[in-house]
KOLMAR-826343 format. One record per atom (N, C-alpha, C): residue in three letters; y, z negated, x negated. Coordinates in steps of 0.001 Angstrom, whole numbers, padded with zeros to 6 digits, always signed. Last residue first. Example, Ala and Ser with C-alpha at 12.3 -4.5 7.8 and 13.67 -1.06 7.14 Angstrom:
BEGIN
ser-002250-007080-012850ser-001060-007140-013670ser+000030-007870-012900ala-005690-007800-013190ala-004500-007800-012300ala-003300-007800-013200
***
This chain:
BEGIN
lys+114345-004676+130375lys+115765-004722+130011lys+116287-006114+130017glu+111305-003255+129306glu+111991-004369+129948glu+113436-004407+129471pro+110927+000333+129334pro+110875-000980+128707pro+111658-002009+129494asn+109385+002788+130486asn+110326+001885+131154asn+110269+000525+130489ser+108816+006136+129693ser+108708+004772+129239ser+109780+003934+129925gln+108268+008968+129853gln+108204+008086+130990gln+107984+006654+130561asn+107911+011449+128445asn+109191+010771+128492asn+109262+009838+129696ala+104745+011385+126741ala+105601+011740+127875ala+106899+010938+127821gln+103635+012494+123625gln+104076+011354+124430gln+105005+011839+125520glu+100726+014279+122713glu+102147+014291+123012glu+102499+013106+123896gly+098027+014741+121986gly+098731+013585+121462gly+100224+013552+121721glu+096473+016686+123081glu+097411+017107+122053glu+098288+015980+121531his+095932+014622+125856his+095591+015873+125190his+096748+016269+124278thr+097276+012381+126825thr+096161+012186+125903thr+095737+013471+125215glu+100596+011349+127219glu+099638+012443+127405glu+098522+012272+126384thr+101487+008146+128385thr+101265+009016+127233thr+100288+010116+127615val+103710+005853+129703val+102773+006934+130029val+102709+007874+128836thr+104272+002443+130052thr+104385+003590+129154thr+103308+004595+129525ile+106036-000246+131367ile+105069+000814+131665ile+105334+001964+130710glu+106599-003760+131401glu+106799-002458+130765glu+105681-001502+131168leu+106180-005920+133069leu+107327-005954+132177leu+107637-004586+131583ile+105076-006902+136165ile+105033-005815+135190ile+106320-005831+134387val+103189-009388+137520val+104540-009106+137052val+104426-008048+135961pro+101161-010441+140257pro+101374-009568+139099pro+102863-009365+138808gln+101151-013944+141102gln+101341-012547+141490gln+101591-011691+140244gly+101145-016545+140187gly+099874-015848+140269gly+099973-014391+140685glu+103899-017709+142041glu+102953-017950+140955glu+101638-017225+141205thr+106036-015181+143467thr+105297-016436+143540thr+104272-016516+142407ile+109124-013849+142498ile+107668-013656+142528ile+106972-015015+142539leu+111764-014353+142072leu+111345-014121+143453leu+109832-014000+143606asn+112285-014404+139387asn+112192-015701+140060asn+111780-015566+141526arg+112584-011695+138716arg+111315-012379+138428arg+111178-013722+139121gln+114936-010323+138941gln+114141-010511+140159gln+112851-011291+139927ser+116106-009999+136461ser+116882-010701+137491ser+116080-010992+138755ser+114350-008349+135055ser+114387-009787+134754ser+115089-010575+135854pro+112638-005949+137135pro+113809-006374+136362pro+113823-007892+136175leu+109383-004852+136808leu+110236-005769+137545leu+111417-006182+136679asn+108035-001503+136940asn+108332-002746+136241asn+109356-003547+137029ala+105619-000225+139298ala+106964-000258+138730ala+107184-001571+137998leu+103547+001807+141137leu+103538+000862+140017leu+104913+000913+139377leu+101906+002653+144144leu+103144+002571+143383leu+103019+001502+142314ser+099311+002693+145141ser+100194+003808+145470ser+101477+003808+144647leu+095931+001921+144781leu+097272+001709+144237leu+098147+002919+144532glu+093325+002357+145491glu+094231+001917+146541glu+095665+001753+146054leu+090991+002736+143998leu+091830+003897+144323leu+092790+003592+145469arg+089723+000631+142969arg+089386+000943+144366arg+090146+002171+144864gln+091005+000499+140548gln+089601+000896+140549gln+089103+001220+141954met+093463-000463+141465met+093384+000877+140868met+091940+001368+140868val+092861-003006+142321val+093260-002013+143325val+093245-000599+142765thr+092126-004148+139760thr+091191-004087+140888thr+091592-003034+141910glu+094477-003981+138246glu+093257-003316+137787glu+092287-003123+138951ile+096101-005646+139769ile+096444-004228+139650ile+095228-003437+139194arg+094829-008091+139349arg+094923-007545+140715arg+095246-006057+140692arg+095208-008473+136597arg+093854-008273+137122arg+093890-007649+138516leu+097699-009198+135653leu+097458-007779+135923leu+096062-007478+136475his+099270-011484+134959his+098423-011459+136166his+098106-010033+136601his+101973-009813+133294his+101212-011031+133573his+100440-010860+134876gly+102344-007015+131038gly+102846-007989+131995gly+101954-009205+132116arg+102271-003548+130499arg+102373-004868+129876arg+102959-005821+130901val+100309-000732+130725val+101115-001650+131514val+101086-003004+130819ser+099908+002603+129980ser+099839+001247+129431ser+100820+000376+130196val+098097+005349+130876val+099191+004502+131323val+098949+003103+130760glu+097372+008517+129708glu+097031+007104+129592glu+098272+006304+129965his+096202+011722+130839his+097244+010736+130556his+096649+009341+130404ala+094204+013407+131678ala+095129+013927+130669ala+096231+012949+130282ala+092512+011752+133273ala+091983+012918+132564ala+092910+013375+131447phe+093475+008314+132613phe+093306+009459+133493phe+092821+010634+132655val+093307+004890+132268val+093026+006170+131630val+092725+007224+132690leu+095278+002186+131877leu+094713+003024+132928leu+094549+004415+132354lys+095332-000923+130461lys+095302+000499+130135lys+094588+001218+131270leu+097264-003730+130347leu+096339-002994+131185leu+096451-001529+130820met+097749-006693+128697met+097950-005251+128590met+096862-004589+129418gln+099480-009837+129121gln+098309-008976+129228gln+098722-007519+129055gly+101043-012411+127108gly+100801-011644+128321gly+099531-010834+128267asp+101535-013536+124611asp+102413-013887+125727asp+102178-013071+126990gly+098394-013356+123275gly+099730-013903+123062gly+100462-014265+124336gly+096395-011414+125486gly+096760-011860+124159gly+098167-012409+124130ser+093929-009476+127140ser+094884-010587+127122ser+095183-010958+125691thr+093272-006336+128675thr+093172-007218+127512thr+094260-008278+127600leu+091528-004116+130706leu+092483-005210+130680leu+092234-006076+129457glu+091165-000795+131556glu+090763-001798+130562glu+091868-002845+130471ala+089786+001666+133730ala+090844+000706+133412ala+090285-000306+132426phe+089056+005247+134013phe+088713+003835+133922phe+089947+003007+133603met+089925+007732+135346met+088625+007575+134698met+088206+006109+134600phe+091591+009704+137740phe+091422+008367+137158phe+090017+008227+136594gln+091857+011991+139146gln+091815+012140+137688gln+091649+010804+136968asp+092102+011247+141767asp+090884+011969+141405asp+090786+012245+139901his+094658+010110+141947his+093493+009239+141858his+092245+009986+141404pro+097241+011707+140006pro+096303+011685+141129pro+095086+010794+140879leu+100329+010404+139095leu+099004+010780+138597leu+097984+010646+139722met+102602+009440+140141met+102552+010867+140002met+101183+011337+139495
***
């Protein structure tokens, strides 16, 4: 739902049991927690990403090794510090 023309930058950090990808837009910040998120960072920077969704635990065995796995997505409004109601924690 966030337009590519408002995308500013991406930041990938690794730690402990996974990775955190921060996608910063003009008025929102999207935090993605998961594994092998470098590919998502790359396609977002190329403005080629069309859909981002977390993967239910029951479907993780279908993903081949090295493919991105999203465990959680959180969207936060950056202006006025208000948090959007768009959090999808792992179930």
